C-alpha positions, 0 to 999 in steps of 0.5 A, a space after each residue: 506574410 502568409 508564410 510567417 503566419 504559418 510558421 508562428 502558428 506551427 511554433 505556438 502549436 508546438 509550444 502548447 503541446 510541449 507545454 501540456 506534456 511537461 504539465 502532465 509529466 511533472 508530478 510523476 517525475 517529481 514523485 520519481 525524484 523524491 522517491 530516488 532521494 529517500 531511497 538514497 537517504 536510507 542507503 546512506 543512513 542505515 540506523 535511521 532506516 532500521 529504526 524506521 523499519 522497526 517502528 512500522 513493524 511494531 506499530 502495524 504488523 504486531 498490532 494485526 497478530 494481536 487482533 488475530 489472537 483476540 479473535 482466536 480467544 473469542 471464538 475459543 471462548 464460544 466453545 470451539 477447538 483452537 486448532 479448528 478456530 485457527 484454521 478457519 480464521 486462516 482460510 477466510 483471511 482473519 475474518 471473524 464472522 466468516 470464520 464463525 460461519 464456517 465453524 458453525 457449519 462444520 466446515 472450519 
């Protein structure tokens, strides 16, 4: 009877550990599967991939450069030379306030 109890406890303990392992790794494996499926669908359907890439570029990348041009224009209107404005903005990753500080301090 004691041997049966020990075997049962070992079995249920092992199942508990296995259940915890599967529960913690399941979301990761689902994400990996979805990522793989997404990659494969783009490989098979290049026009959809190209259209999606074009949309993301137009929606997000161009807006960032448009914002940069507005910052350049605003600082140029304050009387700073455009080349110095662009240099200052590039050196502070586009932070308009930091660029203004650099330009005012003469280090831009």
